[in-house]
C-alpha positions in Angstrom: 6.0 -23.0 0.1 5.4 -19.4 -0.7 2.0 -18.2 -1.5 1.2 -15.3 -3.9 -2.0 -13.3 -4.2 -3.5 -11.9 -7.3 -3.3 -8.3 -7.4 -4.4 -5.9 -9.9 -1.0 -3.7 -9.9 0.7 -1.2 -7.6 -0.5 2.3 -6.1 1.7 3.6 -8.7 -0.6 2.6 -11.4 -3.6 3.9 -9.7 -1.9 7.3 -9.2 -0.6 7.2 -13.0 -4.3 6.4 -13.8 -5.7 9.4 -12.3 -2.7 11.6 -13.7 -3.2 10.4 -17.3 -7.1 11.4 -17.1 -6.2 14.8 -15.7 -8.3 13.9 -12.6 -7.4 14.5 -8.8 -8.4 11.9 -6.2 -11.0 13.2 -3.7 -9.7 13.9 0.0 -11.6 10.8 1.2 -9.8 8.7 -1.4 -6.4 10.1 -0.4 -7.3 9.5 3.4 -8.1 6.1 2.7 -4.7 5.5 1.2 -2.8 7.1 4.1 -4.6 5.0 6.6 -3.7 1.8 4.8 0.1 2.9 4.2 0.4 3.9 7.9 -1.3 0.8 9.2 1.1 -1.4 7.0 4.1 0.6 8.3 3.1 0.3 11.9 2.3 -3.6 11.4 5.8 -4.0 10.3 7.5 -1.9 12.9 5.7 -3.6 15.6 7.5 -6.9 14.4 10.6 -5.3 14.4 11.3 -4.4 10.8 11.5 -1.3 9.0 11.0 -1.0 5.2 13.8 0.4 3.2 12.1 1.5 -0.2 8.8 3.3 0.3 7.2 4.3 -2.6 4.2 3.9 -4.3 5.4 0.7 -6.5 6.1 -0.8 -3.1 2.3 -1.1 -2.4 0.5 -3.9 -4.4 -3.3 -3.1 -5.1 -6.1 -5.8 -4.5 -9.7 -5.2 -5.1 -11.4 -4.5 -1.9 -15.2 -6.2 -1.4 -16.1 -3.1 1.0 -18.4 -1.4 -1.1 -18.7 1.4 1.6 -14.9 2.3 1.3 -13.8 5.5 -0.2 -10.8 3.5 -1.5 -12.0 0.2 -3.4 -8.8 -1.6 -3.1 -6.7 -3.1 -0.1 -3.0 -2.3 -0.5 -0.5 -4.8 0.4 2.9 -4.0 1.5 5.8 -5.5 -0.6 8.4 -6.5 1.8 10.6 -9.3 0.3 14.2 -8.2 0.3 13.1 -4.8 1.2 12.9 -4.7 4.9 15.6 -5.2 7.6 15.5 -6.0 11.3 15.7 -3.1 13.7 16.5 -2.1 17.4 16.1 1.1 19.2 18.8 0.3 21.7 
């Protein structure tokens, strides 16, 4: 049985909201996004997979309960059908 989590949209939606409001995210906000993206990709690579379609809509957004965070969301990388095993040898 597969389990799905309730998410508020994608990273693409968040970035579009900034663009529509003619606002720029803070450097801390962008850094928090970058860290979560790199952590997700690192985790996938450590399991022996690569993601074949990295883009903002590949990251689902979930509310983050950590009020001290510069990025009030938790990113979840969509991997179903978009990843493949890899081998360095």
